[in-house]
C-alpha positions as a Markdown table, in Angstrom:
| # | Residue | x | y | z |
|---|---|---|---|---|
| 1 | Unk | 10.3 | -46.8 | -41.5 |
| 2 | Unk | 8.2 | -49.4 | -43.1 |
| 3 | Unk | 6.7 | -49.8 | -46.6 |
| 4 | Unk | 3.0 | -49.3 | -46.7 |
| 5 | Unk | 1.4 | -51.0 | -49.8 |
| 6 | Unk | -1.7 | -49.2 | -51.0 |
| 7 | Unk | -4.0 | -51.1 | -53.3 |
| 8 | Unk | -7.2 | -50.4 | -55.3 |
| 9 | Unk | -5.8 | -47.1 | -56.7 |
| 10 | Unk | -6.8 | -47.4 | -60.4 |
| 11 | Unk | -9.3 | -44.7 | -61.3 |
| 12 | Unk | -9.1 | -42.8 | -58.0 |
| 13 | Unk | -9.0 | -39.0 | -58.4 |
| 14 | Unk | -6.3 | -36.7 | -56.9 |
| 15 | Unk | -4.7 | -33.4 | -57.4 |
| 16 | Unk | -1.3 | -31.9 | -56.7 |
| 17 | Unk | 0.1 | -28.5 | -55.9 |
| 18 | Unk | 3.8 | -27.9 | -56.5 |
| 19 | Unk | 5.3 | -25.0 | -54.5 |
| 20 | Unk | 8.5 | -23.9 | -56.4 |
| 21 | Unk | 11.2 | -22.0 | -54.4 |
| 22 | Unk | 14.8 | -21.1 | -55.1 |
| 23 | Unk | 17.4 | -23.1 | -53.1 |
| 24 | Unk | 21.2 | -23.3 | -53.0 |
| 25 | Unk | 21.2 | -26.1 | -55.6 |
| 26 | Unk | 18.6 | -24.4 | -57.9 |
| 27 | Unk | 14.8 | -24.4 | -58.1 |
| 28 | Unk | 13.1 | -27.0 | -55.9 |
| 29 | Unk | 9.5 | -28.1 | -55.7 |
| 30 | Unk | 7.5 | -29.2 | -52.6 |
| 31 | Unk | 4.9 | -31.6 | -54.0 |
| 32 | Unk | 1.6 | -31.7 | -52.1 |
| 33 | Unk | -1.0 | -34.4 | -53.1 |
| 34 | Unk | -4.6 | -34.8 | -52.1 |
| 35 | Unk | -4.7 | -38.6 | -52.3 |
| 36 | Unk | -5.7 | -40.3 | -49.1 |
| 37 | Unk | -7.3 | -37.1 | -47.8 |
| 38 | Unk | -10.0 | -36.3 | -50.4 |
| 39 | Unk | -10.8 | -36.8 | -54.0 |
| 40 | Unk | -9.9 | -33.3 | -55.1 |
| 41 | Unk | -13.4 | -31.9 | -55.4 |
| 42 | Unk | -14.0 | -30.3 | -58.8 |
| 43 | Unk | -15.7 | -27.1 | -57.5 |
| 44 | Unk | -12.7 | -26.4 | -55.1 |
| 45 | Unk | -10.0 | -27.4 | -57.6 |
| 46 | Unk | -11.5 | -25.1 | -60.4 |
| 47 | Unk | -11.4 | -22.2 | -57.9 |
| 48 | Unk | -7.7 | -22.6 | -57.1 |
| 49 | Unk | -5.5 | -19.5 | -57.9 |
| 50 | Unk | -1.9 | -20.5 | -58.5 |
| 51 | Unk | -0.6 | -16.9 | -58.0 |
| 52 | Unk | -2.5 | -16.5 | -54.7 |
| 53 | Unk | -1.2 | -19.9 | -53.5 |
| 54 | Unk | 2.4 | -18.9 | -54.3 |
| 55 | Unk | 2.1 | -15.6 | -52.5 |
| 56 | Unk | 0.4 | -17.3 | -49.4 |
| 57 | Unk | 3.3 | -19.8 | -49.3 |
| 58 | Unk | 6.2 | -17.5 | -50.0 |
| 59 | Unk | 6.9 | -19.5 | -53.2 |
| 60 | Unk | 8.3 | -18.2 | -56.5 |
| 61 | Unk | 5.4 | -20.0 | -58.2 |
| 62 | Unk | 2.8 | -22.6 | -57.6 |
| 63 | Unk | 2.0 | -25.2 | -60.2 |
| 64 | Unk | -1.4 | -26.9 | -60.3 |
| 65 | Unk | -1.2 | -30.5 | -61.5 |
| 66 | Unk | -4.6 | -32.1 | -61.8 |
| 67 | Unk | -7.0 | -33.3 | -61.3 |
| 68 | Unk | -5.6 | -36.7 | -62.3 |
| 69 | Unk | -6.6 | -40.3 | -61.9 |
| 70 | Unk | -4.4 | -43.1 | -60.9 |
| 71 | Unk | -3.5 | -45.5 | -63.7 |
| 72 | Unk | -1.6 | -48.0 | -61.6 |
| 73 | Unk | -3.5 | -50.1 | -59.1 |
| 74 | Unk | -0.9 | -50.4 | -56.3 |
| 75 | Unk | 2.0 | -48.4 | -54.9 |
| 76 | Unk | 4.3 | -49.0 | -52.0 |
| 77 | Unk | 5.7 | -46.1 | -50.0 |
| 78 | Unk | 8.1 | -45.9 | -47.2 |
| 79 | Unk | 6.9 | -43.3 | -44.6 |
| 80 | Unk | 9.6 | -40.8 | -43.7 |
| 81 | Unk | 8.9 | -38.5 | -40.8 |
| 82 | Unk | 5.6 | -36.9 | -39.8 |
| 83 | Unk | 2.9 | -36.1 | -42.3 |
| 84 | Unk | 2.8 | -32.4 | -43.2 |
| 85 | Unk | -0.7 | -31.3 | -44.4 |
| 86 | Unk | -1.5 | -27.9 | -46.0 |
| 87 | Unk | -4.9 | -26.7 | -47.1 |
| 88 | Unk | -5.1 | -25.1 | -50.6 |
| 89 | Unk | -8.5 | -23.4 | -51.2 |
| 90 | Unk | -10.3 | -25.9 | -49.1 |
| 91 | Unk | -8.5 | -29.0 | -50.3 |
| 92 | Unk | -6.3 | -30.7 | -47.8 |
| 93 | Unk | -3.0 | -32.0 | -49.3 |
| 94 | Unk | -0.1 | -33.9 | -47.8 |
| 95 | Unk | 3.6 | -33.2 | -48.6 |
| 96 | Unk | 4.6 | -36.2 | -50.7 |
| 97 | Unk | 8.0 | -35.2 | -52.1 |
| 98 | Unk | 10.6 | -32.5 | -52.4 |
| 99 | Unk | 12.7 | -32.5 | -55.6 |
| 100 | Unk | 15.2 | -30.3 | -57.4 |
| 101 | Unk | 13.8 | -29.1 | -60.7 |
| 102 | Unk | 17.2 | -28.6 | -62.3 |
| 103 | Unk | 17.6 | -32.4 | -62.6 |
| 104 | Unk | 14.5 | -32.5 | -64.7 |
| 105 | Unk | 15.9 | -30.1 | -67.4 |
| 106 | Unk | 17.9 | -32.3 | -69.8 |
| 107 | Unk | 19.9 | -30.6 | -72.6 |
| 108 | Unk | 17.9 | -29.5 | -75.5 |
| 109 | Unk | 17.1 | -32.1 | -78.2 |
| 110 | Unk | 19.6 | -32.2 | -81.0 |
| 111 | Unk | 18.5 | -34.1 | -84.1 |
| 112 | Unk | 20.8 | -36.8 | -85.4 |
| 113 | Unk | 23.1 | -35.9 | -88.2 |
| 114 | Unk | 22.7 | -37.8 | -91.5 |
| 115 | Unk | 25.6 | -39.0 | -93.5 |
| 116 | Unk | 25.2 | -36.0 | -95.7 |
| 117 | Unk | 26.0 | -33.8 | -92.7 |
| 118 | Unk | 22.6 | -32.1 | -92.5 |
| 119 | Unk | 20.2 | -32.5 | -89.6 |
| 120 | Unk | 17.4 | -34.9 | -90.1 |
| 121 | Unk | 13.9 | -33.5 | -89.8 |
| 122 | Unk | 10.4 | -34.9 | -90.3 |
| 123 | Unk | 9.9 | -32.0 | -92.8 |
| 124 | Unk | 12.9 | -33.0 | -94.9 |
| 125 | Unk | 11.6 | -34.9 | -97.9 |
| 126 | Unk | 13.1 | -38.2 | -98.6 |
| 127 | Unk | 15.1 | -38.6 | -101.8 |
| 128 | Unk | 14.0 | -41.2 | -104.3 |
| 129 | Unk | 16.0 | -44.3 | -104.3 |
| 130 | Unk | 18.1 | -44.7 | -107.5 |
| 131 | Unk | 18.0 | -48.5 | -107.0 |
| 132 | Unk | 14.2 | -48.8 | -107.4 |
| 133 | Unk | 13.0 | -50.4 | -110.6 |
| 134 | Unk | 9.2 | -50.8 | -109.9 |
| 135 | Unk | 6.5 | -48.3 | -110.9 |
| 136 | Unk | 5.4 | -48.1 | -107.2 |
| 137 | Unk | 8.5 | -46.2 | -106.3 |
| 138 | Unk | 8.8 | -44.1 | -109.4 |
| 139 | Unk | 11.2 | -46.4 | -111.2 |
| 140 | Unk | 11.1 | -48.6 | -114.3 |
């Protein structure tokens, strides 16, 4: 296995299809990416049907992620095993990753508690300072 630097990425177009399936450890996604095979043609991408892709691939659901454009200019990837290529609606994509989705679900956000014991909120109006003595803050 060797690292393969890829340069000149910035602005290159790609698309991804994530096939979500249940597994022993929870939901997992197989991430397919068009980069390096094609530029994710607009007319083919807009015709993709996520429900049909899921059914064709025995997945619980298919998520369409794109089209997107690379923001970084260089990546380095270590090749692991043979390339697995699938075709989704005329767009060839290579399997780039397999990941558990449960690790991407952090606990729900809990706002910090103020010293008064009430949750803070952007909708909670601020109290006027009793220490202010200038007209700008309503004092003096």
